[in-house]
C-alpha positions, 0 to 999 in steps of 0.5 A: 091536735090529731087529724080526724077521718071523716067517718068521726062525725056526727050529725043529728036532725031533730035529736036523730043521729044520720050520719050512718046514712051519710057519704058527705056533710058540711057545716057553712057560716057566711059573715055579713061584712060591710063595705063602709069606706069612704072618698079620703079611705086609703083602703077597704074599711068594713064592718061586720054584721050578723052571720049565716050558717047551715047544715048541708049532706048527702047520703045513701037513702033509708026509708025506716021510721025515725031515719033521715029520710022520716027526719027530714020530710018531717021538716017541711012546713017546720018552724025549725028543729035542732042540730047538732054537728061534731066534727071528732066525733066525741062528746064537748070539750077542749079539743073536741068543739060541737056546734049546735044550732036550736033551731034548723029549717029544710032549705031544700030535700031531693031523692035520686036514683038512677040504673045500676045506682043506688037511690040517695039522697040530698038535703040543706038546712038553714040556720033559724037562731043562733049556731054555739060552739062548744068545747065544755 
């Protein structure tokens, strides 16, 4: 498979595309691996439990209605919204996986700026449902 430039990534939160503002983004997974070794174990033994996922990003602040700030701030006290992370920027296909969550909640959102710098923001969403890897 061909390597892709990060400029191809599509990210949407609550059906609002925000990749035009983002300077970096990350979709992360953490799987629960519980150690269950016993006295007679010859090495570590683990069982796989549930998993956790999150979506985070940083970008240039845009206070326009229905852009990143309005979308992310609108998630304060929300019970969860859909997310989409498409690393290739293409519709789902055998070589173009899309990662879709039906519910994610806002964990953090910050806006910052400094003398001689652009106003930027960063956010972290935490999964509140299963995450699907769609390939067709």
